[in-house]
VEXMAR-990317 format. One record per residue (C-alpha): residue in one letter; x, y, z. Coordinates in steps of 0.05 Angstrom, whole numbers. Example, Ala and Ser with C-alpha at 12.3 -4.5 7.8 and 13.67 -1.06 7.14 Angstrom:
BEGIN
<pt code="A" x="246" y="-90" z="156"/>
<pt code="S" x="273" y="-21" z="143"/>
END
This chain:
BEGIN
<pt code="M" x="2009" y="-115" z="5121"/>
<pt code="L" x="1995" y="-189" z="5127"/>
<pt code="S" x="2003" y="-219" z="5196"/>
<pt code="K" x="2064" y="-261" z="5211"/>
<pt code="Y" x="2057" y="-332" z="5187"/>
<pt code="S" x="2097" y="-396" z="5180"/>
<pt code="F" x="2097" y="-432" z="5114"/>
<pt code="E" x="2110" y="-498" z="5150"/>
<pt code="E" x="2051" y="-488" z="5197"/>
<pt code="E" x="2003" y="-466" z="5142"/>
<pt code="S" x="2026" y="-524" z="5099"/>
<pt code="N" x="2011" y="-574" z="5154"/>
<pt code="K" x="1941" y="-546" z="5161"/>
<pt code="A" x="1930" y="-553" z="5086"/>
<pt code="L" x="1956" y="-624" z="5085"/>
<pt code="N" x="1905" y="-643" z="5138"/>
<pt code="N" x="1847" y="-611" z="5101"/>
<pt code="K" x="1814" y="-666" z="5060"/>
<pt code="N" x="1767" y="-620" z="5022"/>
<pt code="L" x="1825" y="-575" z="5002"/>
<pt code="Q" x="1867" y="-634" z="4979"/>
<pt code="E" x="1811" y="-659" z="4934"/>
<pt code="A" x="1797" y="-589" z="4906"/>
<pt code="L" x="1870" y="-576" z="4891"/>
<pt code="I" x="1880" y="-640" z="4852"/>
<pt code="N" x="1814" y="-637" z="4814"/>
<pt code="T" x="1821" y="-564" z="4793"/>
<pt code="T" x="1895" y="-564" z="4776"/>
<pt code="N" x="1887" y="-630" z="4737"/>
<pt code="R" x="1831" y="-598" z="4697"/>
<pt code="F" x="1873" y="-537" z="4680"/>
<pt code="R" x="1933" y="-580" z="4663"/>
<pt code="S" x="1893" y="-625" z="4616"/>
<pt code="A" x="1863" y="-566" z="4580"/>
<pt code="R" x="1931" y="-533" z="4572"/>
<pt code="N" x="1963" y="-597" z="4548"/>
<pt code="K" x="1911" y="-604" z="4493"/>
<pt code="I" x="1924" y="-533" z="4468"/>
<pt code="V" x="1999" y="-545" z="4468"/>
<pt code="S" x="1992" y="-612" z="4431"/>
<pt code="D" x="1946" y="-580" z="4379"/>
<pt code="S" x="1998" y="-525" z="4365"/>
<pt code="D" x="2056" y="-540" z="4319"/>
<pt code="N" x="2098" y="-480" z="4343"/>
<pt code="W" x="2084" y="-472" z="4417"/>
<pt code="E" x="2157" y="-475" z="4437"/>
<pt code="E" x="2175" y="-424" z="4384"/>
<pt code="L" x="2120" y="-378" z="4410"/>
<pt code="R" x="2147" y="-385" z="4481"/>
<pt code="Q" x="2217" y="-365" z="4459"/>
<pt code="V" x="2192" y="-305" z="4420"/>
<pt code="A" x="2150" y="-282" z="4479"/>
<pt code="R" x="2209" y="-289" z="4526"/>
<pt code="S" x="2253" y="-248" z="4479"/>
<pt code="I" x="2201" y="-193" z="4476"/>
<pt code="K" x="2194" y="-191" z="4551"/>
<pt code="E" x="2269" y="-190" z="4561"/>
<pt code="H" x="2276" y="-132" z="4512"/>
<pt code="T" x="2217" y="-95" z="4544"/>
<pt code="I" x="2242" y="-101" z="4615"/>
<pt code="N" x="2312" y="-79" z="4594"/>
<pt code="N" x="2282" y="-17" z="4561"/>
<pt code="L" x="2223" y="-8" z="4609"/>
<pt code="H" x="2229" y="67" z="4621"/>
<pt code="N" x="2225" y="84" z="4547"/>
<pt code="Y" x="2164" y="41" z="4535"/>
<pt code="L" x="2128" y="67" z="4596"/>
<pt code="Q" x="2139" y="139" z="4572"/>
<pt code="L" x="2112" y="119" z="4504"/>
<pt code="L" x="2051" y="86" z="4535"/>
<pt code="E" x="2037" y="149" z="4577"/>
<pt code="N" x="2042" y="194" z="4517"/>
<pt code="N" x="1994" y="152" z="4476"/>
<pt code="I" x="1942" y="145" z="4531"/>
<pt code="I" x="1942" y="220" z="4542"/>
<pt code="S" x="1935" y="230" z="4467"/>
<pt code="A" x="1874" y="183" z="4469"/>
<pt code="G" x="1842" y="227" z="4523"/>
<pt code="G" x="1862" y="186" z="4584"/>
<pt code="H" x="1901" y="202" z="4647"/>
<pt code="V" x="1964" y="168" z="4673"/>
<pt code="H" x="1987" y="166" z="4746"/>
<pt code="W" x="2053" y="138" z="4773"/>
<pt code="A" x="2052" y="102" z="4840"/>
<pt code="R" x="2117" y="85" z="4875"/>
<pt code="D" x="2085" y="39" z="4926"/>
<pt code="S" x="2019" y="11" z="4950"/>
<pt code="E" x="2004" y="71" z="4995"/>
<pt code="E" x="2013" y="120" z="4938"/>
<pt code="A" x="1971" y="78" z="4891"/>
<pt code="C" x="1913" y="74" z="4940"/>
<pt code="E" x="1918" y="149" z="4952"/>
<pt code="I" x="1915" y="165" z="4877"/>
<pt code="I" x="1853" y="122" z="4869"/>
<pt code="R" x="1820" y="153" z="4931"/>
<pt code="Q" x="1833" y="223" z="4905"/>
<pt code="I" x="1801" y="207" z="4838"/>
<pt code="A" x="1740" y="179" z="4874"/>
<pt code="Q" x="1736" y="239" z="4919"/>
<pt code="K" x="1742" y="289" z="4862"/>
<pt code="N" x="1684" y="256" z="4826"/>
<pt code="S" x="1639" y="247" z="4887"/>
<pt code="V" x="1641" y="171" z="4880"/>
<pt code="K" x="1602" y="129" z="4930"/>
<pt code="K" x="1598" y="59" z="4900"/>
<pt code="I" x="1655" y="23" z="4865"/>
<pt code="V" x="1654" y="-43" z="4826"/>
<pt code="K" x="1718" y="-82" z="4813"/>
<pt code="S" x="1737" y="-136" z="4765"/>
<pt code="K" x="1790" y="-188" z="4783"/>
<pt code="S" x="1859" y="-158" z="4794"/>
<pt code="M" x="1918" y="-187" z="4830"/>
<pt code="A" x="1950" y="-118" z="4832"/>
<pt code="T" x="1893" y="-91" z="4874"/>
<pt code="E" x="1901" y="-150" z="4921"/>
<pt code="E" x="1975" y="-134" z="4925"/>
<pt code="I" x="1962" y="-63" z="4950"/>
<pt code="H" x="1902" y="-82" z="4993"/>
<pt code="L" x="1860" y="-32" z="4956"/>
<pt code="N" x="1791" y="-55" z="4981"/>
<pt code="K" x="1811" y="-45" z="5053"/>
<pt code="S" x="1839" y="24" z="5039"/>
<pt code="L" x="1777" y="47" z="5001"/>
<pt code="E" x="1728" y="18" z="5052"/>
<pt code="S" x="1765" y="52" z="5109"/>
<pt code="H" x="1748" y="118" z="5075"/>
<pt code="G" x="1674" y="102" z="5069"/>
<pt code="Y" x="1670" y="76" z="4998"/>
<pt code="S" x="1627" y="16" z="4980"/>
<pt code="V" x="1670" y="-33" z="4941"/>
<pt code="V" x="1641" y="-95" z="4907"/>
<pt code="E" x="1682" y="-150" z="4874"/>
<pt code="T" x="1646" y="-175" z="4812"/>
<pt code="D" x="1687" y="-235" z="4791"/>
<pt code="L" x="1647" y="-294" z="4819"/>
<pt code="G" x="1705" y="-325" z="4856"/>
<pt code="E" x="1728" y="-258" z="4884"/>
<pt code="Y" x="1656" y="-241" z="4902"/>
<pt code="I" x="1651" y="-306" z="4942"/>
<pt code="L" x="1716" y="-290" z="4978"/>
<pt code="Q" x="1694" y="-219" z="4994"/>
<pt code="L" x="1629" y="-244" z="5024"/>
<pt code="S" x="1667" y="-294" z="5067"/>
<pt code="G" x="1723" y="-246" z="5087"/>
<pt code="D" x="1774" y="-292" z="5054"/>
<pt code="R" x="1830" y="-281" z="5003"/>
<pt code="P" x="1849" y="-314" z="4937"/>
<pt code="S" x="1888" y="-379" z="4935"/>
<pt code="H" x="1899" y="-385" z="4860"/>
<pt code="I" x="1914" y="-334" z="4806"/>
<pt code="I" x="1861" y="-359" z="4758"/>
<pt code="A" x="1812" y="-394" z="4806"/>
<pt code="P" x="1814" y="-351" z="4869"/>
<pt code="A" x="1762" y="-392" z="4907"/>
<pt code="I" x="1792" y="-459" z="4891"/>
<pt code="H" x="1792" y="-477" z="4965"/>
<pt code="K" x="1716" y="-467" z="4972"/>
<pt code="T" x="1670" y="-526" z="4962"/>
<pt code="K" x="1600" y="-522" z="4932"/>
<pt code="A" x="1572" y="-534" z="5002"/>
<pt code="D" x="1614" y="-477" z="5030"/>
<pt code="I" x="1587" y="-429" z="4977"/>
<pt code="S" x="1515" y="-453" z="4985"/>
<pt code="K" x="1518" y="-442" z="5060"/>
<pt code="L" x="1550" y="-373" z="5051"/>
<pt code="F" x="1497" y="-349" z="5002"/>
<pt code="S" x="1442" y="-375" z="5048"/>
<pt code="Q" x="1470" y="-336" z="5106"/>
<pt code="K" x="1483" y="-272" z="5067"/>
<pt code="F" x="1421" y="-270" z="5023"/>
<pt code="N" x="1370" y="-309" z="5063"/>
<pt code="V" x="1359" y="-361" z="5009"/>
<pt code="P" x="1356" y="-437" z="5013"/>
<pt code="E" x="1420" y="-478" z="5009"/>
<pt code="Y" x="1422" y="-500" z="4937"/>
<pt code="D" x="1460" y="-561" z="4910"/>
<pt code="D" x="1457" y="-538" z="4838"/>
<pt code="P" x="1516" y="-493" z="4818"/>
<pt code="Q" x="1472" y="-458" z="4766"/>
<pt code="E" x="1424" y="-437" z="4822"/>
<pt code="L" x="1483" y="-408" z="4861"/>
<pt code="T" x="1509" y="-372" z="4799"/>
<pt code="S" x="1440" y="-343" z="4785"/>
<pt code="I" x="1437" y="-314" z="4856"/>
<pt code="A" x="1505" y="-280" z="4847"/>
<pt code="R" x="1486" y="-254" z="4778"/>
<pt code="E" x="1422" y="-223" z="4805"/>
<pt code="K" x="1457" y="-189" z="4862"/>
<pt code="L" x="1514" y="-163" z="4820"/>
<pt code="R" x="1472" y="-136" z="4763"/>
<pt code="S" x="1443" y="-81" z="4807"/>
<pt code="E" x="1514" y="-64" z="4831"/>
<pt code="F" x="1538" y="-52" z="4760"/>
<pt code="L" x="1479" y="-7" z="4745"/>
<pt code="S" x="1488" y="37" z="4807"/>
<pt code="A" x="1564" y="41" z="4808"/>
<pt code="D" x="1598" y="108" z="4801"/>
<pt code="M" x="1667" y="80" z="4786"/>
<pt code="G" x="1697" y="16" z="4759"/>
<pt code="I" x="1767" y="-11" z="4776"/>
<pt code="S" x="1802" y="-65" z="4735"/>
<pt code="G" x="1870" y="-95" z="4728"/>
<pt code="V" x="1909" y="-99" z="4663"/>
<pt code="N" x="1934" y="-162" z="4628"/>
<pt code="F" x="1975" y="-126" z="4575"/>
<pt code="A" x="1986" y="-54" z="4552"/>
<pt code="A" x="2012" y="-38" z="4483"/>
<pt code="A" x="2060" y="21" z="4486"/>
<pt code="D" x="2053" y="42" z="4414"/>
<pt code="T" x="1977" y="52" z="4416"/>
<pt code="G" x="1962" y="62" z="4490"/>
<pt code="T" x="1914" y="3" z="4488"/>
<pt code="I" x="1903" y="-42" z="4549"/>
<pt code="A" x="1877" y="-113" z="4544"/>
<pt code="I" x="1833" y="-146" z="4596"/>
<pt code="V" x="1819" y="-221" z="4591"/>
<pt code="E" x="1760" y="-255" z="4625"/>
<pt code="N" x="1705" y="-308" z="4618"/>
<pt code="E" x="1647" y="-279" z="4658"/>
<pt code="G" x="1633" y="-211" z="4627"/>
<pt code="N" x="1640" y="-175" z="4693"/>
<pt code="A" x="1703" y="-138" z="4671"/>
<pt code="R" x="1667" y="-114" z="4609"/>
<pt code="L" x="1611" y="-85" z="4651"/>
<pt code="T" x="1660" y="-56" z="4702"/>
<pt code="T" x="1698" y="-18" z="4649"/>
<pt code="T" x="1638" y="7" z="4608"/>
<pt code="L" x="1578" y="22" z="4653"/>
<pt code="P" x="1608" y="68" z="4707"/>
<pt code="K" x="1626" y="139" z="4687"/>
<pt code="I" x="1698" y="129" z="4710"/>
<pt code="H" x="1745" y="71" z="4696"/>
<pt code="I" x="1811" y="63" z="4734"/>
<pt code="A" x="1859" y="9" z="4710"/>
<pt code="L" x="1914" y="-11" z="4759"/>
<pt code="M" x="1975" y="-40" z="4724"/>
<pt code="G" x="2041" y="-67" z="4748"/>
<pt code="I" x="2094" y="-33" z="4705"/>
<pt code="E" x="2119" y="-100" z="4678"/>
<pt code="K" x="2053" y="-114" z="4642"/>
<pt code="I" x="2073" y="-70" z="4583"/>
<pt code="I" x="2091" y="-97" z="4513"/>
<pt code="P" x="2122" y="-54" z="4458"/>
<pt code="K" x="2072" y="-63" z="4401"/>
<pt code="F" x="1998" y="-76" z="4393"/>
<pt code="D" x="2016" y="-126" z="4338"/>
<pt code="Q" x="2047" y="-170" z="4392"/>
<pt code="M" x="1982" y="-173" z="4431"/>
<pt code="G" x="1957" y="-235" z="4394"/>
<pt code="L" x="2019" y="-274" z="4413"/>
<pt code="F" x="2013" y="-259" z="4487"/>
<pt code="L" x="1938" y="-270" z="4488"/>
<pt code="K" x="1947" y="-339" z="4457"/>
<pt code="L" x="2000" y="-358" z="4508"/>
<pt code="L" x="1963" y="-329" z="4567"/>
<pt code="I" x="1895" y="-359" z="4552"/>
<pt code="G" x="1922" y="-426" z="4530"/>
<pt code="S" x="1967" y="-432" z="4591"/>
<pt code="A" x="1914" y="-408" z="4640"/>
<pt code="T" x="1850" y="-443" z="4619"/>
<pt code="G" x="1867" y="-483" z="4557"/>
<pt code="Q" x="1821" y="-442" z="4513"/>
<pt code="K" x="1838" y="-418" z="4443"/>
<pt code="I" x="1808" y="-351" z="4463"/>
<pt code="S" x="1772" y="-329" z="4526"/>
<pt code="T" x="1699" y="-310" z="4525"/>
<pt code="Y" x="1716" y="-236" z="4530"/>
<pt code="V" x="1778" y="-198" z="4510"/>
<pt code="S" x="1768" y="-123" z="4520"/>
<pt code="L" x="1816" y="-76" z="4483"/>
<pt code="I" x="1810" y="-6" z="4513"/>
<pt code="T" x="1844" y="57" z="4486"/>
<pt code="G" x="1825" y="116" z="4529"/>
<pt code="P" x="1754" y="139" z="4550"/>
<pt code="R" x="1690" y="141" z="4508"/>
<pt code="K" x="1700" y="179" z="4443"/>
<pt code="K" x="1652" y="230" z="4414"/>
<pt code="G" x="1595" y="194" z="4381"/>
<pt code="E" x="1606" y="128" z="4420"/>
<pt code="T" x="1547" y="103" z="4461"/>
<pt code="D" x="1583" y="65" z="4516"/>
<pt code="G" x="1647" y="68" z="4556"/>
<pt code="P" x="1669" y="114" z="4613"/>
<pt code="K" x="1674" y="189" z="4609"/>
<pt code="E" x="1742" y="186" z="4644"/>
<pt code="F" x="1797" y="134" z="4638"/>
<pt code="H" x="1855" y="132" z="4687"/>
<pt code="L" x="1915" y="85" z="4685"/>
<pt code="V" x="1954" y="77" z="4750"/>
<pt code="L" x="2024" y="50" z="4737"/>
<pt code="L" x="2047" y="12" z="4799"/>
<pt code="D" x="2120" y="1" z="4818"/>
<pt code="N" x="2116" y="-25" z="4889"/>
<pt code="G" x="2184" y="-59" z="4888"/>
<pt code="R" x="2187" y="-77" z="4814"/>
<pt code="S" x="2244" y="-29" z="4800"/>
<pt code="K" x="2284" y="-63" z="4855"/>
<pt code="I" x="2272" y="-131" z="4823"/>
<pt code="M" x="2293" y="-102" z="4756"/>
<pt code="S" x="2359" y="-79" z="4785"/>
<pt code="N" x="2381" y="-150" z="4801"/>
<pt code="P" x="2404" y="-187" z="4737"/>
<pt code="N" x="2396" y="-255" z="4771"/>
<pt code="T" x="2322" y="-245" z="4789"/>
<pt code="R" x="2299" y="-194" z="4737"/>
<pt code="E" x="2263" y="-246" z="4695"/>
<pt code="S" x="2212" y="-253" z="4752"/>
<pt code="L" x="2180" y="-192" z="4718"/>
<pt code="Y" x="2168" y="-232" z="4653"/>
<pt code="C" x="2108" y="-266" z="4687"/>
<pt code="I" x="2041" y="-257" z="4652"/>
<pt code="R" x="2000" y="-287" z="4711"/>
<pt code="C" x="1973" y="-348" z="4675"/>
<pt code="G" x="1977" y="-395" z="4735"/>
<pt code="A" x="2007" y="-453" z="4696"/>
<pt code="C" x="2065" y="-459" z="4745"/>
<pt code="L" x="2015" y="-468" z="4803"/>
<pt code="N" x="1978" y="-523" z="4767"/>
<pt code="I" x="2042" y="-564" z="4754"/>
<pt code="C" x="2078" y="-551" z="4820"/>
<pt code="P" x="2080" y="-611" z="4867"/>
<pt code="V" x="2085" y="-565" z="4927"/>
<pt code="Y" x="2027" y="-519" z="4909"/>
<pt code="R" x="1984" y="-579" z="4891"/>
<pt code="K" x="1990" y="-603" z="4963"/>
<pt code="V" x="1991" y="-540" z="5005"/>
<pt code="G" x="1948" y="-491" z="4964"/>
<pt code="G" x="1955" y="-416" z="4959"/>
<pt code="H" x="1944" y="-391" z="5030"/>
<pt code="A" x="2007" y="-426" z="5055"/>
<pt code="Y" x="2049" y="-377" z="5016"/>
<pt code="G" x="2027" y="-319" z="5060"/>
<pt code="G" x="2026" y="-265" z="5007"/>
<pt code="T" x="1987" y="-241" z="4946"/>
<pt code="Y" x="2018" y="-291" z="4898"/>
<pt code="S" x="2024" y="-366" z="4908"/>
<pt code="G" x="2058" y="-426" z="4876"/>
<pt code="P" x="2126" y="-419" z="4843"/>
<pt code="I" x="2113" y="-348" z="4821"/>
<pt code="G" x="2094" y="-331" z="4893"/>
<pt code="A" x="2157" y="-364" z="4918"/>
<pt code="I" x="2199" y="-316" z="4877"/>
<pt code="I" x="2155" y="-253" z="4875"/>
<pt code="N" x="2130" y="-247" z="4947"/>
<pt code="P" x="2201" y="-245" z="4978"/>
<pt code="Q" x="2223" y="-192" z="4927"/>
<pt code="L" x="2161" y="-148" z="4932"/>
<pt code="E" x="2150" y="-152" z="5007"/>
<pt code="G" x="2221" y="-166" z="5032"/>
<pt code="I" x="2259" y="-230" z="5036"/>
<pt code="D" x="2261" y="-223" z="5112"/>
<pt code="K" x="2185" y="-230" z="5113"/>
<pt code="H" x="2185" y="-293" z="5069"/>
<pt code="P" x="2250" y="-330" z="5083"/>
<pt code="E" x="2216" y="-398" z="5075"/>
<pt code="L" x="2187" y="-387" z="5006"/>
<pt code="P" x="2251" y="-395" z="4965"/>
<pt code="F" x="2257" y="-464" z="4997"/>
<pt code="A" x="2184" y="-482" z="4982"/>
<pt code="S" x="2206" y="-519" z="4919"/>
<pt code="S" x="2236" y="-585" z="4900"/>
<pt code="L" x="2273" y="-549" z="4843"/>
<pt code="C" x="2244" y="-601" z="4795"/>
<pt code="G" x="2238" y="-548" z="4741"/>
<pt code="A" x="2167" y="-566" z="4720"/>
<pt code="C" x="2147" y="-493" z="4729"/>
<pt code="K" x="2201" y="-472" z="4680"/>
<pt code="D" x="2177" y="-524" z="4630"/>
<pt code="V" x="2105" y="-498" z="4628"/>
<pt code="C" x="2118" y="-424" z="4635"/>
<pt code="P" x="2095" y="-389" z="4572"/>
<pt code="V" x="2153" y="-339" z="4576"/>
<pt code="K" x="2204" y="-391" z="4600"/>
<pt code="I" x="2221" y="-360" z="4667"/>
<pt code="D" x="2279" y="-399" z="4697"/>
<pt code="F" x="2247" y="-410" z="4765"/>
<pt code="P" x="2303" y="-455" z="4793"/>
<pt code="K" x="2356" y="-403" z="4778"/>
<pt code="V" x="2316" y="-348" z="4812"/>
<pt code="L" x="2299" y="-392" z="4871"/>
<pt code="L" x="2373" y="-410" z="4881"/>
<pt code="D" x="2393" y="-336" z="4881"/>
<pt code="L" x="2339" y="-320" z="4932"/>
<pt code="R" x="2362" y="-379" z="4975"/>
<pt code="R" x="2432" y="-350" z="4973"/>
<pt code="Q" x="2404" y="-283" z="4997"/>
<pt code="V" x="2368" y="-317" z="5054"/>
<pt code="I" x="2431" y="-354" z="5076"/>
<pt code="E" x="2472" y="-291" z="5073"/>
<pt code="N" x="2421" y="-253" z="5115"/>
<pt code="K" x="2422" y="-309" z="5167"/>
<pt code="S" x="2498" y="-309" z="5168"/>
<pt code="K" x="2497" y="-234" z="5182"/>
<pt code="E" x="2446" y="-243" z="5238"/>
<pt code="N" x="2480" y="-304" z="5267"/>
<pt code="S" x="2554" y="-305" z="5249"/>
<pt code="R" x="2565" y="-369" z="5289"/>
<pt code="A" x="2512" y="-407" z="5250"/>
<pt code="G" x="2540" y="-380" z="5185"/>
<pt code="L" x="2610" y="-401" z="5204"/>
<pt code="I" x="2587" y="-472" z="5222"/>
<pt code="E" x="2551" y="-479" z="5156"/>
<pt code="K" x="2611" y="-455" z="5116"/>
<pt code="L" x="2657" y="-501" z="5155"/>
<pt code="S" x="2609" y="-560" z="5143"/>
<pt code="F" x="2610" y="-550" z="5068"/>
<pt code="K" x="2686" y="-543" z="5068"/>
<pt code="V" x="2691" y="-610" z="5104"/>
<pt code="W" x="2641" y="-642" z="5056"/>
<pt code="K" x="2681" y="-615" z="4997"/>
<pt code="G" x="2746" y="-640" z="5026"/>
<pt code="I" x="2719" y="-710" z="5037"/>
<pt code="N" x="2691" y="-716" z="4966"/>
<pt code="K" x="2758" y="-695" z="4937"/>
<pt code="H" x="2792" y="-755" z="4968"/>
<pt code="P" x="2762" y="-822" z="4945"/>
<pt code="K" x="2797" y="-865" z="4997"/>
<pt code="L" x="2773" y="-821" z="5054"/>
<pt code="L" x="2703" y="-821" z="5025"/>
<pt code="Q" x="2704" y="-897" z="5020"/>
<pt code="L" x="2728" y="-904" z="5092"/>
<pt code="L" x="2673" y="-858" z="5119"/>
<pt code="N" x="2621" y="-895" z="5077"/>
<pt code="S" x="2643" y="-961" z="5109"/>
<pt code="I" x="2639" y="-931" z="5179"/>
<pt code="G" x="2571" y="-901" z="5163"/>
<pt code="Y" x="2545" y="-968" z="5137"/>
<pt code="Y" x="2554" y="-1000" z="5206"/>
<pt code="M" x="2534" y="-939" z="5247"/>
<pt code="Q" x="2467" y="-931" z="5210"/>
<pt code="K" x="2440" y="-1000" z="5228"/>
<pt code="P" x="2403" y="-978" z="5292"/>
<pt code="F" x="2365" y="-926" z="5252"/>
<pt code="I" x="2341" y="-971" z="5195"/>
<pt code="G" x="2267" y="-988" z="5199"/>
<pt code="N" x="2227" y="-1048" z="5174"/>
<pt code="N" x="2221" y="-1016" z="5106"/>
<pt code="N" x="2296" y="-1019" z="5098"/>
<pt code="K" x="2299" y="-942" z="5101"/>
<pt code="I" x="2329" y="-895" z="5152"/>
<pt code="T" x="2267" y="-872" z="5188"/>
<pt code="S" x="2296" y="-832" z="5246"/>
<pt code="L" x="2362" y="-797" z="5261"/>
<pt code="P" x="2384" y="-765" z="5326"/>
<pt code="F" x="2398" y="-692" z="5344"/>
<pt code="I" x="2395" y="-639" z="5289"/>
<pt code="F" x="2390" y="-693" z="5235"/>
<pt code="S" x="2321" y="-711" z="5259"/>
<pt code="R" x="2291" y="-655" z="5216"/>
<pt code="W" x="2310" y="-696" z="5154"/>
<pt code="T" x="2274" y="-759" z="5176"/>
<pt code="K" x="2214" y="-723" z="5207"/>
<pt code="T" x="2179" y="-719" z="5140"/>
<pt code="R" x="2219" y="-767" z="5096"/>
<pt code="D" x="2256" y="-833" z="5096"/>
<pt code="L" x="2327" y="-837" z="5073"/>
<pt code="A" x="2359" y="-892" z="5032"/>
<pt code="P" x="2412" y="-927" z="5074"/>
<pt code="I" x="2486" y="-925" z="5056"/>
<pt code="P" x="2501" y="-988" z="5014"/>
<pt code="K" x="2553" y="-1037" z="5037"/>
<pt code="K" x="2592" y="-1028" z="4972"/>
<pt code="S" x="2603" y="-962" z="4937"/>
<pt code="F" x="2591" y="-952" z="4863"/>
<pt code="R" x="2667" y="-951" z="4852"/>
<pt code="Q" x="2675" y="-1018" z="4886"/>
<pt code="I" x="2619" y="-1050" z="4846"/>
<pt code="W" x="2647" y="-1021" z="4782"/>
<pt code="K" x="2716" y="-1049" z="4796"/>
<pt code="E" x="2689" y="-1118" z="4813"/>
<pt code="R" x="2645" y="-1124" z="4752"/>
<pt code="N" x="2699" y="-1099" z="4705"/>
<pt code="N" x="2757" y="-1135" z="4739"/>
<pt code="V" x="2795" y="-1070" z="4747"/>
END
């Protein structure tokens, strides 16, 4: 489990990190510009989003049937299917496959699901050599760090950081040229591919009607991971399924366009079972591990179920004003940004992430860019309700005070004359707290938390109702 953290504390660290601030803006701006171009060049992007959302909604509502169909078709293609209720069971299934086949060295392509279950740590604790082969993930593994973005996991690392890391790990000079650094990684990783006994990947989509999984990438490392070793294990969250192979093109277009702004990624691998008779490449064994790990619980809540529609494109991170300032590590879990704010509390427990549902301005920008139109504000509000209810149970006095405060607020707003009287009193009482910028810059007691990080507009001398009456001679 991840150590206890504070979103507020981690956010303050990020805000004071100049290199991180620059990297966040530059990278997310680049992703956003690329996505915007793809969207503007498409004459039916909104229609595609709606179709994709409808497919995901239908699939999640009928998930059990499609998972059974997927299992049947993978077995028919010569593969093996394993069901994992939680992270511990998933890790154990993968360890048993490795043990049965006398595996020593494992290569991995980029997978958020493996990050979610802390697979590397589990395998290494049992003596297996595990190597991340995505360049960003490889950098993070060497530095003992974790991803901070779904698409660009090492977004928080500068070129100087990477150069120094490679120099320390590989006894090479500190290069300024990114191509030199990439060449070093390529040389080191090529020998790992050739000597690996087993490859582990994630899954972007799985078509139930054919048993085909799709893996999207730009580096070629996933292609090598899934074809060179004799065993290929794909770990897939159960929500990644789609009903038909014919729908794959729609989801690939939305995923790739939203993630990197490409029309198509450099590599799209479509895998249906292990190597067939007469084929020259591919693994001898193919295993699909279907991971629940809290997803069934999410599915049972009609207010938050659409969290499972996510296709992990990262577009919501790139647009989010909160993520663009605090980065991924502040979220304290596997997933970051708006999707992390709604997924982490549901997968790991809302008691472990009570701050995340509030790590949003509810501006709705994430909903606007989401390729499957997840209603982030709606889900966030439901999670906030759960947090407040939990706090009320733990501290009945605090809950009673909050309920009473809102009842008083409601009562005041229902009586215009009382509201006008209190506004007039507030206008004169606020004067000691108004700064030179004509804003309320500090408030006493518990209200100081509001003005600690923001200025408030002062109460005007005349209310809108008064001004309206004066101007219209009412």
